[in-house]
C-alpha positions as a Markdown table, in Angstrom:
| # | Residue | x | y | z |
|---|---|---|---|---|
| 1 | Unk | 0.0 | 0.0 | 0.0 |
| 2 | Unk | 1.3 | 3.5 | -0.8 |
| 3 | Unk | 2.2 | 5.7 | 2.1 |
| 4 | Unk | -0.7 | 7.9 | 3.3 |
| 5 | Unk | -0.2 | 11.5 | 4.4 |
| 6 | Unk | -2.1 | 13.8 | 6.8 |
| 7 | Unk | -2.3 | 17.5 | 7.1 |
| 8 | Unk | -2.5 | 18.9 | 10.7 |
| 9 | Unk | -3.2 | 22.5 | 11.4 |
| 10 | Unk | -2.6 | 24.5 | 14.6 |
| 11 | Unk | -4.8 | 27.6 | 14.3 |
| 12 | Unk | -3.1 | 30.1 | 16.5 |
| 13 | Unk | -3.8 | 33.7 | 17.6 |
| 14 | Unk | -1.6 | 35.3 | 15.0 |
| 15 | Unk | -1.3 | 32.6 | 12.3 |
| 16 | Unk | -1.7 | 29.0 | 11.3 |
| 17 | Unk | 1.1 | 26.4 | 11.6 |
| 18 | Unk | 0.7 | 23.3 | 9.4 |
| 19 | Unk | 2.6 | 20.0 | 8.9 |
| 20 | Unk | 2.4 | 17.3 | 6.3 |
| 21 | Unk | 2.9 | 14.0 | 8.2 |
| 22 | Unk | 3.3 | 10.5 | 6.8 |
| 23 | Unk | 1.8 | 7.5 | 8.5 |
| 24 | Unk | 5.3 | 6.5 | 9.4 |
| 25 | Unk | 6.0 | 9.7 | 11.4 |
| 26 | Unk | 8.0 | 11.7 | 8.9 |
| 27 | Unk | 7.3 | 15.4 | 9.1 |
| 28 | Unk | 7.6 | 16.0 | 5.3 |
| 29 | Unk | 6.9 | 19.8 | 5.4 |
| 30 | Unk | 6.0 | 22.6 | 7.7 |
| 31 | Unk | 4.4 | 25.8 | 6.7 |
| 32 | Unk | 3.4 | 28.9 | 8.7 |
| 33 | Unk | 1.1 | 31.6 | 7.4 |
| 34 | Unk | 0.2 | 34.8 | 9.3 |
| 35 | Unk | -3.3 | 36.1 | 9.9 |
| 36 | Unk | -4.2 | 39.7 | 9.1 |
| 37 | Unk | -6.2 | 41.4 | 11.8 |
| 38 | Unk | -7.4 | 44.9 | 12.4 |
| 39 | Unk | -8.6 | 46.8 | 15.4 |
| 40 | Unk | -12.0 | 48.4 | 15.8 |
| 41 | Unk | -11.8 | 50.3 | 19.0 |
| 42 | Unk | -10.7 | 47.6 | 21.5 |
| 43 | Unk | -12.0 | 44.7 | 19.3 |
| 44 | Unk | -9.4 | 42.5 | 17.5 |
| 45 | Unk | -11.1 | 41.4 | 14.3 |
| 46 | Unk | -10.3 | 39.2 | 11.3 |
| 47 | Unk | -11.8 | 39.2 | 7.9 |
| 48 | Unk | -13.3 | 35.7 | 7.5 |
| 49 | Unk | -12.3 | 35.3 | 3.8 |
| 50 | Unk | -8.7 | 36.4 | 4.5 |
| 51 | Unk | -8.6 | 34.0 | 7.4 |
| 52 | Unk | -9.8 | 31.1 | 5.2 |
| 53 | Unk | -7.4 | 32.2 | 2.4 |
| 54 | Unk | -4.4 | 31.9 | 4.9 |
| 55 | Unk | -5.6 | 28.4 | 5.9 |
| 56 | Unk | -6.0 | 27.3 | 2.3 |
| 57 | Unk | -2.6 | 28.7 | 1.4 |
| 58 | Unk | -1.1 | 26.6 | 4.2 |
| 59 | Unk | -2.9 | 23.5 | 3.2 |
| 60 | Unk | -2.1 | 23.7 | -0.5 |
| 61 | Unk | 1.6 | 24.4 | 0.2 |
| 62 | Unk | 1.7 | 21.3 | 2.4 |
| 63 | Unk | -0.2 | 19.2 | -0.1 |
| 64 | Unk | 2.2 | 20.0 | -2.9 |
| 65 | Unk | 5.0 | 18.4 | -0.8 |
| 66 | Unk | 3.2 | 15.1 | -0.9 |
| 67 | Unk | 3.9 | 12.5 | -3.6 |
| 68 | Unk | 0.5 | 13.0 | -5.2 |
| 69 | Unk | -2.9 | 14.6 | -4.3 |
| 70 | Unk | -4.4 | 11.2 | -3.8 |
| 71 | Unk | -1.9 | 10.4 | -1.0 |
| 72 | Unk | -3.2 | 13.2 | 1.2 |
| 73 | Unk | -6.2 | 11.4 | 2.9 |
| 74 | Unk | -6.9 | 13.4 | 6.0 |
| 75 | Unk | -7.0 | 17.0 | 7.2 |
| 76 | Unk | -7.5 | 18.1 | 10.8 |
| 77 | Unk | -7.8 | 21.6 | 12.3 |
| 78 | Unk | -7.0 | 22.2 | 16.0 |
| 79 | Unk | -6.1 | 25.4 | 17.7 |
| 80 | Unk | -7.0 | 28.4 | 19.8 |
| 81 | Unk | -10.7 | 28.2 | 19.8 |
| 82 | Unk | -12.8 | 31.0 | 21.2 |
| 83 | Unk | -12.7 | 33.5 | 18.3 |
| 84 | Unk | -16.3 | 33.7 | 17.0 |
| 85 | Unk | -18.2 | 34.5 | 13.8 |
| 86 | Unk | -21.8 | 34.0 | 12.6 |
| 87 | Unk | -23.1 | 32.8 | 9.3 |
| 88 | Unk | -26.3 | 33.7 | 7.5 |
| 89 | Unk | -28.8 | 31.2 | 5.9 |
| 90 | Unk | -26.6 | 31.1 | 2.8 |
| 91 | Unk | -23.5 | 30.2 | 4.8 |
| 92 | Unk | -21.9 | 33.6 | 4.5 |
| 93 | Unk | -20.1 | 35.4 | 7.3 |
| 94 | Unk | -22.2 | 38.3 | 8.5 |
| 95 | Unk | -19.7 | 39.6 | 11.0 |
| 96 | Unk | -15.9 | 39.6 | 11.1 |
| 97 | Unk | -14.2 | 37.0 | 13.2 |
| 98 | Unk | -14.1 | 38.4 | 16.7 |
| 99 | Unk | -10.7 | 37.5 | 18.1 |
| 100 | Unk | -10.7 | 35.8 | 21.5 |
| 101 | Unk | -8.6 | 38.6 | 23.1 |
| 102 | Unk | -11.6 | 41.0 | 22.5 |
| 103 | Unk | -13.5 | 41.8 | 25.6 |
| 104 | Unk | -17.0 | 43.3 | 25.8 |
| 105 | Unk | -17.7 | 46.3 | 28.1 |
| 106 | Unk | -17.6 | 45.4 | 31.8 |
| 107 | Unk | -21.0 | 47.0 | 32.4 |
| 108 | Unk | -22.5 | 44.8 | 29.7 |
| 109 | Unk | -20.9 | 41.6 | 31.1 |
| 110 | Unk | -22.1 | 42.5 | 34.6 |
| 111 | Unk | -25.6 | 43.0 | 33.3 |
| 112 | Unk | -25.7 | 39.7 | 31.4 |
| 113 | Unk | -24.4 | 37.4 | 34.2 |
| 114 | Unk | -24.8 | 37.3 | 37.9 |
| 115 | Unk | -22.0 | 36.1 | 40.1 |
| 116 | Unk | -24.0 | 32.9 | 40.8 |
| 117 | Unk | -24.5 | 32.3 | 37.1 |
| 118 | Unk | -20.8 | 32.7 | 36.4 |
| 119 | Unk | -20.0 | 30.1 | 39.1 |
| 120 | Unk | -22.6 | 27.6 | 37.8 |
| 121 | Unk | -21.3 | 28.0 | 34.2 |
| 122 | Unk | -17.7 | 27.5 | 35.2 |
| 123 | Unk | -18.6 | 24.3 | 37.1 |
| 124 | Unk | -20.3 | 22.9 | 34.0 |
| 125 | Unk | -18.0 | 24.2 | 31.3 |
| 126 | Unk | -14.6 | 23.7 | 32.9 |
| 127 | Unk | -13.7 | 27.2 | 31.8 |
| 128 | Unk | -14.4 | 30.5 | 33.6 |
| 129 | Unk | -16.8 | 32.8 | 31.9 |
| 130 | Unk | -15.6 | 36.3 | 31.4 |
| 131 | Unk | -16.0 | 39.3 | 29.1 |
| 132 | Unk | -14.3 | 37.5 | 26.2 |
| 133 | Unk | -15.3 | 34.4 | 24.2 |
| 134 | Unk | -18.7 | 33.5 | 22.7 |
| 135 | Unk | -20.8 | 33.4 | 25.8 |
| 136 | Unk | -20.0 | 37.1 | 26.2 |
| 137 | Unk | -20.1 | 38.1 | 22.5 |
| 138 | Unk | -23.5 | 36.6 | 21.9 |
| 139 | Unk | -25.5 | 38.7 | 24.4 |
| 140 | Unk | -23.5 | 41.8 | 23.5 |
| 141 | Unk | -24.4 | 41.4 | 19.8 |
| 142 | Unk | -28.0 | 40.7 | 20.7 |
| 143 | Unk | -28.1 | 43.9 | 22.8 |
| 144 | Unk | -26.3 | 46.2 | 20.4 |
| 145 | Unk | -26.9 | 44.6 | 17.0 |
| 146 | Unk | -30.2 | 42.6 | 17.3 |
| 147 | Unk | -30.5 | 42.8 | 13.5 |
| 148 | Unk | -27.4 | 40.5 | 13.1 |
| 149 | Unk | -28.9 | 37.9 | 15.5 |
| 150 | Unk | -32.0 | 37.8 | 13.3 |
| 151 | Unk | -29.9 | 37.0 | 10.3 |
| 152 | Unk | -27.7 | 34.4 | 12.0 |
| 153 | Unk | -28.2 | 30.7 | 11.3 |
| 154 | Unk | -24.9 | 29.4 | 12.7 |
| 155 | Unk | -22.6 | 30.5 | 15.5 |
| 156 | Unk | -19.1 | 29.1 | 15.1 |
| 157 | Unk | -15.5 | 29.4 | 16.3 |
| 158 | Unk | -12.7 | 29.3 | 13.8 |
| 159 | Unk | -11.6 | 25.6 | 13.7 |
| 160 | Unk | -15.1 | 24.4 | 12.9 |
| 161 | Unk | -15.6 | 27.2 | 10.4 |
| 162 | Unk | -12.6 | 26.0 | 8.5 |
| 163 | Unk | -13.9 | 22.4 | 8.8 |
| 164 | Unk | -17.2 | 23.7 | 7.3 |
| 165 | Unk | -15.5 | 25.5 | 4.5 |
| 166 | Unk | -13.6 | 22.3 | 3.7 |
| 167 | Unk | -16.4 | 19.8 | 3.9 |
| 168 | Unk | -19.7 | 21.7 | 4.0 |
| 169 | Unk | -20.5 | 20.0 | 7.3 |
| 170 | Unk | -20.7 | 21.4 | 10.8 |
| 171 | Unk | -19.0 | 19.7 | 13.8 |
| 172 | Unk | -17.0 | 20.7 | 16.8 |
| 173 | Unk | -15.1 | 18.6 | 19.4 |
| 174 | Unk | -15.9 | 18.8 | 23.1 |
| 175 | Unk | -12.4 | 20.1 | 23.5 |
| 176 | Unk | -12.7 | 22.9 | 20.9 |
| 177 | Unk | -16.1 | 23.8 | 22.4 |
| 178 | Unk | -14.7 | 24.4 | 25.9 |
| 179 | Unk | -13.7 | 28.0 | 25.5 |
| 180 | Unk | -17.2 | 29.0 | 24.4 |
| 181 | Unk | -18.4 | 28.0 | 27.9 |
| 182 | Unk | -21.7 | 26.9 | 26.2 |
| 183 | Unk | -21.3 | 23.2 | 27.1 |
| 184 | Unk | -21.9 | 20.8 | 30.0 |
| 185 | Unk | -18.4 | 19.2 | 29.9 |
| 186 | Unk | -19.1 | 16.0 | 31.8 |
| 187 | Unk | -22.4 | 15.2 | 30.0 |
| 188 | Unk | -20.9 | 16.1 | 26.6 |
| 189 | Unk | -23.9 | 18.2 | 25.6 |
| 190 | Unk | -24.7 | 21.9 | 25.3 |
| 191 | Unk | -25.8 | 23.7 | 28.4 |
| 192 | Unk | -29.6 | 24.0 | 27.7 |
| 193 | Unk | -30.1 | 26.5 | 30.5 |
| 194 | Unk | -27.5 | 28.8 | 29.2 |
| 195 | Unk | -28.7 | 28.5 | 25.6 |
| 196 | Unk | -32.1 | 29.5 | 26.7 |
| 197 | Unk | -30.8 | 32.5 | 28.5 |
| 198 | Unk | -29.0 | 33.5 | 25.3 |
| 199 | Unk | -32.0 | 32.8 | 23.1 |
| 200 | Unk | -29.8 | 30.5 | 21.0 |
| 201 | Unk | -31.0 | 27.1 | 19.9 |
| 202 | Unk | -28.7 | 24.0 | 19.7 |
| 203 | Unk | -29.4 | 24.0 | 15.9 |
| 204 | Unk | -27.5 | 27.3 | 15.7 |
| 205 | Unk | -24.4 | 25.6 | 17.0 |
| 206 | Unk | -22.3 | 22.8 | 15.4 |
| 207 | Unk | -22.9 | 19.3 | 16.6 |
| 208 | Unk | -20.6 | 18.0 | 19.4 |
| 209 | Unk | -18.2 | 15.2 | 18.5 |
| 210 | Unk | -15.3 | 13.5 | 20.1 |
| 211 | Unk | -11.9 | 14.7 | 18.9 |
| 212 | Unk | -10.6 | 12.5 | 16.0 |
| 213 | Unk | -14.1 | 12.2 | 14.7 |
| 214 | Unk | -14.7 | 12.7 | 11.0 |
| 215 | Unk | -16.8 | 15.8 | 10.1 |
| 216 | Unk | -17.2 | 14.9 | 6.5 |
| 217 | Unk | -15.5 | 14.3 | 3.1 |
| 218 | Unk | -13.7 | 17.3 | 1.6 |
| 219 | Unk | -15.8 | 19.1 | -1.1 |
| 220 | Unk | -14.6 | 18.1 | -4.6 |
| 221 | Unk | -13.9 | 21.6 | -5.8 |
| 222 | Unk | -12.0 | 22.4 | -2.6 |
| 223 | Unk | -10.0 | 19.2 | -2.9 |
| 224 | Unk | -9.0 | 20.2 | -6.5 |
| 225 | Unk | -8.1 | 23.7 | -5.4 |
| 226 | Unk | -5.9 | 22.5 | -2.5 |
| 227 | Unk | -4.3 | 19.5 | -4.3 |
| 228 | Unk | -5.6 | 16.8 | -2.0 |
| 229 | Unk | -7.6 | 13.6 | -2.6 |
| 230 | Unk | -11.2 | 14.1 | -3.4 |
| 231 | Unk | -11.9 | 11.3 | -0.8 |
| 232 | Unk | -9.9 | 13.1 | 1.9 |
| 233 | Unk | -11.6 | 13.1 | 5.3 |
| 234 | Unk | -11.9 | 16.3 | 7.4 |
| 235 | Unk | -11.4 | 15.3 | 11.0 |
| 236 | Unk | -12.1 | 17.6 | 14.0 |
| 237 | Unk | -9.2 | 18.2 | 16.4 |
| 238 | Unk | -8.9 | 19.7 | 19.8 |
| 239 | Unk | -8.0 | 22.8 | 21.7 |
| 240 | Unk | -4.4 | 23.9 | 21.0 |
| 241 | Unk | -2.6 | 22.8 | 24.2 |
| 242 | Unk | -4.1 | 19.3 | 24.3 |
| 243 | Unk | -3.3 | 19.0 | 20.6 |
| 244 | Unk | 0.3 | 19.8 | 21.5 |
| 245 | Unk | 0.2 | 17.2 | 24.2 |
| 246 | Unk | -0.9 | 14.7 | 21.6 |
| 247 | Unk | 1.9 | 15.6 | 19.3 |
| 248 | Unk | 4.6 | 15.4 | 22.0 |
| 249 | Unk | 3.5 | 12.2 | 23.8 |
| 250 | Unk | 2.2 | 13.7 | 27.0 |
| 251 | Unk | -0.7 | 11.4 | 27.8 |
| 252 | Unk | -0.4 | 10.1 | 31.4 |
| 253 | Unk | -0.9 | 11.4 | 34.9 |
| 254 | Unk | 2.5 | 12.2 | 36.3 |
| 255 | Unk | 3.7 | 13.8 | 33.1 |
| 256 | Unk | 3.4 | 17.5 | 32.3 |
| 257 | Unk | 3.5 | 19.8 | 29.3 |
| 258 | Unk | 4.8 | 23.3 | 29.1 |
| 259 | Unk | 3.1 | 24.8 | 26.1 |
| 260 | Unk | 4.9 | 28.1 | 25.4 |
| 261 | Unk | 3.1 | 30.1 | 22.8 |
| 262 | Unk | 1.2 | 33.4 | 23.1 |
| 263 | Unk | 0.4 | 32.3 | 26.7 |
| 264 | Unk | 2.7 | 30.0 | 28.7 |
| 265 | Unk | 0.6 | 27.1 | 29.8 |
| 266 | Unk | 1.2 | 24.2 | 32.2 |
| 267 | Unk | -0.9 | 21.2 | 31.1 |
| 268 | Unk | -1.3 | 18.2 | 33.5 |
| 269 | Unk | -3.3 | 15.1 | 32.7 |
| 270 | Unk | -5.7 | 14.3 | 35.5 |
| 271 | Unk | -8.2 | 11.5 | 36.2 |
| 272 | Unk | -11.0 | 13.4 | 37.9 |
| 273 | Unk | -12.7 | 16.7 | 37.2 |
| 274 | Unk | -13.3 | 17.7 | 40.8 |
| 275 | Unk | -14.1 | 21.1 | 42.5 |
| 276 | Unk | -10.4 | 21.6 | 43.4 |
| 277 | Unk | -9.2 | 21.1 | 39.8 |
| 278 | Unk | -11.8 | 23.5 | 38.5 |
| 279 | Unk | -10.6 | 26.1 | 41.1 |
| 280 | Unk | -7.0 | 25.8 | 39.9 |
| 281 | Unk | -7.3 | 26.4 | 36.2 |
| 282 | Unk | -9.0 | 25.3 | 32.9 |
| 283 | Unk | -10.2 | 21.8 | 32.6 |
| 284 | Unk | -10.6 | 20.0 | 29.2 |
| 285 | Unk | -11.6 | 16.6 | 28.0 |
| 286 | Unk | -8.4 | 14.8 | 27.2 |
| 287 | Unk | -7.8 | 11.1 | 26.4 |
| 288 | Unk | -10.4 | 8.6 | 25.3 |
| 289 | Unk | -8.3 | 5.8 | 26.8 |
| 290 | Unk | -6.3 | 7.1 | 29.7 |
| 291 | Unk | -6.4 | 10.4 | 31.7 |
| 292 | Unk | -10.0 | 11.6 | 31.0 |
| 293 | Unk | -9.2 | 15.2 | 31.6 |
| 294 | Unk | -6.4 | 17.7 | 31.6 |
| 295 | Unk | -5.8 | 20.7 | 33.8 |
| 296 | Unk | -4.3 | 23.9 | 32.3 |
| 297 | Unk | -2.8 | 26.8 | 34.2 |
| 298 | Unk | -1.8 | 29.8 | 32.2 |
| 299 | Unk | 0.5 | 32.8 | 32.3 |
| 300 | Unk | -1.8 | 34.7 | 29.9 |
| 301 | Unk | -0.3 | 36.5 | 26.8 |
| 302 | Unk | 3.2 | 36.5 | 28.4 |
| 303 | Unk | 4.9 | 36.3 | 25.0 |
| 304 | Unk | 3.4 | 39.7 | 24.0 |
| 305 | Unk | 5.0 | 41.2 | 27.2 |
| 306 | Unk | 8.3 | 39.5 | 26.5 |
| 307 | Unk | 8.3 | 41.0 | 23.1 |
| 308 | Unk | 7.5 | 44.5 | 24.5 |
| 309 | Unk | 10.5 | 44.3 | 26.9 |
| 310 | Unk | 12.8 | 42.9 | 24.3 |
| 311 | Unk | 11.9 | 45.6 | 21.7 |
| 312 | Unk | 12.2 | 48.4 | 24.3 |
| 313 | Unk | 15.7 | 47.4 | 25.4 |
| 314 | Unk | 17.1 | 45.9 | 22.2 |
| 315 | Unk | 15.1 | 47.2 | 19.3 |
| 316 | Unk | 15.0 | 44.9 | 16.2 |
| 317 | Unk | 17.5 | 42.4 | 17.5 |
| 318 | Unk | 17.7 | 39.0 | 15.9 |
| 319 | Unk | 16.9 | 35.8 | 17.9 |
| 320 | Unk | 20.5 | 34.7 | 17.5 |
| 321 | Unk | 21.8 | 38.0 | 18.9 |
| 322 | Unk | 19.3 | 37.9 | 21.8 |
| 323 | Unk | 20.4 | 34.3 | 22.6 |
| 324 | Unk | 24.0 | 35.4 | 22.6 |
| 325 | Unk | 23.4 | 38.0 | 25.2 |
| 326 | Unk | 21.4 | 35.6 | 27.4 |
| 327 | Unk | 24.3 | 33.1 | 27.2 |
| 328 | Unk | 26.7 | 35.6 | 28.7 |
| 329 | Unk | 24.6 | 36.0 | 31.9 |
| 330 | Unk | 23.9 | 33.4 | 34.6 |
| 331 | Unk | 21.1 | 32.2 | 36.8 |
| 332 | Unk | 19.7 | 35.2 | 38.7 |
| 333 | Unk | 20.4 | 37.7 | 36.0 |
| 334 | Unk | 22.4 | 39.9 | 38.3 |
| 335 | Unk | 19.4 | 40.2 | 40.7 |
| 336 | Unk | 17.1 | 41.6 | 38.0 |
| 337 | Unk | 13.5 | 40.3 | 37.9 |
| 338 | Unk | 10.7 | 41.8 | 35.8 |
| 339 | Unk | 7.1 | 41.7 | 36.9 |
| 340 | Unk | 5.7 | 42.3 | 33.3 |
| 341 | Unk | 3.8 | 45.4 | 34.7 |
| 342 | Unk | 4.1 | 49.1 | 34.6 |
| 343 | Unk | 7.4 | 50.3 | 35.9 |
| 344 | Unk | 9.4 | 47.3 | 34.5 |
| 345 | Unk | 11.6 | 49.6 | 32.3 |
| 346 | Unk | 12.9 | 51.4 | 35.3 |
| 347 | Unk | 13.9 | 48.2 | 37.1 |
| 348 | Unk | 16.7 | 47.6 | 34.6 |
| 349 | Unk | 18.5 | 50.8 | 35.4 |
| 350 | Unk | 22.2 | 50.0 | 36.2 |
| 351 | Unk | 22.0 | 46.4 | 34.9 |
| 352 | Unk | 24.2 | 45.0 | 32.1 |
| 353 | Unk | 22.4 | 44.3 | 28.8 |
| 354 | Unk | 23.3 | 40.6 | 29.1 |
| 355 | Unk | 21.5 | 40.4 | 32.5 |
| 356 | Unk | 18.5 | 42.3 | 31.0 |
| 357 | Unk | 18.2 | 39.8 | 28.2 |
| 358 | Unk | 18.3 | 36.8 | 30.5 |
| 359 | Unk | 16.0 | 38.5 | 33.0 |
| 360 | Unk | 13.3 | 38.8 | 30.3 |
| 361 | Unk | 13.2 | 35.1 | 29.8 |
| 362 | Unk | 14.0 | 34.1 | 33.4 |
| 363 | Unk | 11.3 | 36.3 | 34.8 |
| 364 | Unk | 8.7 | 34.6 | 32.6 |
| 365 | Unk | 10.1 | 31.3 | 33.6 |
| 366 | Unk | 9.6 | 32.1 | 37.3 |
| 367 | Unk | 5.9 | 33.0 | 36.7 |
| 368 | Unk | 5.6 | 29.6 | 35.1 |
| 369 | Unk | 7.4 | 28.0 | 38.0 |
| 370 | Unk | 4.9 | 29.7 | 40.4 |
| 371 | Unk | 2.1 | 28.0 | 38.7 |
| 372 | Unk | 3.9 | 24.6 | 38.9 |
| 373 | Unk | 4.4 | 25.2 | 42.6 |
| 374 | Unk | 0.8 | 26.1 | 43.2 |
| 375 | Unk | -0.3 | 22.9 | 41.4 |
| 376 | Unk | 2.2 | 20.8 | 43.4 |
| 377 | Unk | 0.8 | 22.2 | 46.6 |
| 378 | Unk | -2.6 | 20.7 | 45.6 |
| 379 | Unk | -1.1 | 17.4 | 44.8 |
| 380 | Unk | -0.8 | 17.8 | 41.0 |
| 381 | Unk | 2.8 | 17.4 | 40.0 |
| 382 | Unk | 5.1 | 15.8 | 37.5 |
| 383 | Unk | 8.7 | 14.7 | 37.4 |
| 384 | Unk | 8.8 | 14.6 | 33.6 |
| 385 | Unk | 8.0 | 17.7 | 31.6 |
| 386 | Unk | 7.9 | 18.2 | 27.9 |
| 387 | Unk | 8.2 | 21.7 | 26.3 |
| 388 | Unk | 6.6 | 22.8 | 23.0 |
| 389 | Unk | 6.2 | 26.1 | 21.2 |
| 390 | Unk | 8.3 | 28.6 | 19.4 |
| 391 | Unk | 10.8 | 28.9 | 22.4 |
| 392 | Unk | 12.0 | 25.4 | 21.6 |
| 393 | Unk | 13.9 | 26.9 | 18.6 |
| 394 | Unk | 16.3 | 28.4 | 21.2 |
| 395 | Unk | 18.4 | 25.9 | 23.1 |
| 396 | Unk | 19.6 | 28.9 | 25.2 |
| 397 | Unk | 16.1 | 29.8 | 26.4 |
| 398 | Unk | 15.2 | 26.1 | 27.1 |
| 399 | Unk | 18.3 | 25.9 | 29.2 |
| 400 | Unk | 17.2 | 29.0 | 31.2 |
| 401 | Unk | 13.8 | 27.5 | 31.7 |
| 402 | Unk | 15.3 | 24.2 | 32.9 |
| 403 | Unk | 17.5 | 26.0 | 35.4 |
| 404 | Unk | 14.6 | 27.9 | 36.8 |
| 405 | Unk | 12.2 | 25.0 | 37.0 |
| 406 | Unk | 14.9 | 22.7 | 38.3 |
| 407 | Unk | 13.9 | 19.7 | 36.2 |
| 408 | Unk | 15.1 | 18.1 | 32.9 |
| 409 | Unk | 13.0 | 19.3 | 30.0 |
| 410 | Unk | 12.1 | 17.1 | 27.0 |
| 411 | Unk | 11.4 | 18.5 | 23.6 |
| 412 | Unk | 9.5 | 16.5 | 21.0 |
| 413 | Unk | 8.2 | 18.1 | 17.8 |
| 414 | Unk | 8.9 | 21.5 | 19.4 |
| 415 | Unk | 7.2 | 24.4 | 17.6 |
| 416 | Unk | 5.2 | 22.0 | 15.4 |
| 417 | Unk | 3.8 | 19.8 | 18.2 |
| 418 | Unk | 0.3 | 21.2 | 17.9 |
| 419 | Unk | 0.1 | 20.7 | 14.2 |
| 420 | Unk | 1.7 | 17.2 | 14.5 |
| 421 | Unk | -0.9 | 16.3 | 17.1 |
| 422 | Unk | -3.6 | 17.4 | 14.7 |
| 423 | Unk | -2.1 | 15.3 | 11.9 |
| 424 | Unk | -2.1 | 12.3 | 14.2 |
| 425 | Unk | -5.8 | 12.9 | 15.0 |
| 426 | Unk | -6.4 | 13.0 | 11.3 |
| 427 | Unk | -4.7 | 9.6 | 11.0 |
| 428 | Unk | -6.9 | 8.2 | 13.9 |
| 429 | Unk | -10.0 | 9.7 | 12.3 |
| 430 | Unk | -9.5 | 7.9 | 9.0 |
| 431 | Unk | -8.8 | 4.6 | 10.8 |
| 432 | Unk | -5.0 | 4.2 | 10.3 |
| 433 | Unk | -4.5 | 4.1 | 14.1 |
| 434 | Unk | -6.9 | 3.2 | 16.9 |
| 435 | Unk | -6.1 | 6.2 | 19.0 |
| 436 | Unk | -3.5 | 8.9 | 19.5 |
| 437 | Unk | -1.3 | 6.8 | 21.8 |
| 438 | Unk | -0.9 | 4.1 | 19.2 |
| 439 | Unk | -0.2 | 6.8 | 16.5 |
| 440 | Unk | 2.6 | 8.4 | 18.7 |
| 441 | Unk | 4.2 | 5.1 | 19.6 |
| 442 | Unk | 4.3 | 3.8 | 16.0 |
| 443 | Unk | 5.6 | 7.1 | 14.6 |
| 444 | Unk | 8.8 | 7.1 | 16.8 |
| 445 | Unk | 9.5 | 10.8 | 16.9 |
| 446 | Unk | 12.9 | 12.1 | 18.0 |
| 447 | Unk | 13.3 | 13.7 | 21.4 |
| 448 | Unk | 16.0 | 15.9 | 23.1 |
| 449 | Unk | 16.5 | 16.3 | 26.8 |
| 450 | Unk | 17.8 | 19.5 | 28.4 |
| 451 | Unk | 19.3 | 19.1 | 31.9 |
| 452 | Unk | 19.2 | 22.0 | 34.4 |
């Protein structure tokens, strides 16, 4: 039998990362395409067609690296769910994509949800409800633009919108639905009480599926445009950090993932979804065979703050130059520690540039360590940690992180782990493997260990 290939997509906040993965575990090609966004006041918005164009560009570039279109048999989107759009009865977007970092007015949010309702929603959804994400956007649109709600047939987030454009079918995994806070996580259904409050019917939302489930077959005209098989299956993936765990082999209780992207997130597989876990962070459905849930604790949007400090002190310095400066400093960074808050610039006065560079990364690492220590105090810990995300391109930064955390750090698939996890889910969805664990074990990816 000819080798089969799978396209996995990691839909991020600022762009899409994609891989072409063979059934034998060879990462044949990686492609990253940026998303264009614009600001409308405080709202971060994306044009829906430009968003799809960026995704299609990524898919077609990956597909062209395969031996033939017919060899590409599965496509799976995963990613940072929570950005929302609405479609009319013809399937056209009637609003721009509302980026998940957008927040509605505090007075609107306080009007929509009582403190008691917020607590109840969190206990059911596994995710705290706040002024961002769909459960906040929907009532705000209904209040300020009721005409749009009258035109809306479907309410989606970006991964299932892409799946719809590829296949013509609607479906979302329980994991991808988590940030919307519209679901009852344990029961695996939509929260009927919340939908009633929002005047939204379940028919307006995509059907809930397990991750790795097929959504549908790719549309023939789309297959031809993207250079993939006309029989390729579109499979639904998971939220971005669990997808990264899939792609780096973090499956079991006692293992931990450090997913370092826009936010720096600790992910820990857990067996039970109890009150304490819900109080510590975000809970998501995880393994079908193994740890049923995972707990995520985030240092939110820390990469943006790292970038601000780096630009302020060093301008348009290259990654290699920045790493060189860090390597000339040592643990403690000469006593400098940033708080990523107003007044940080003044803290660096009198410090050497090498210590400033190291302190930028080291200070973020200490915030991550604080989350690890908080979880450990509650009995959720790991001796074995895997790191994924763009920071894995810098052995210097990973070394700093290992020294701060005080543990060996394992790197598997690095920056591409989320996309690799998505491609593995595509392989499971088309039946090549029984589950993600079998896929990972048979693909035999390389790993590297960094000691503190």
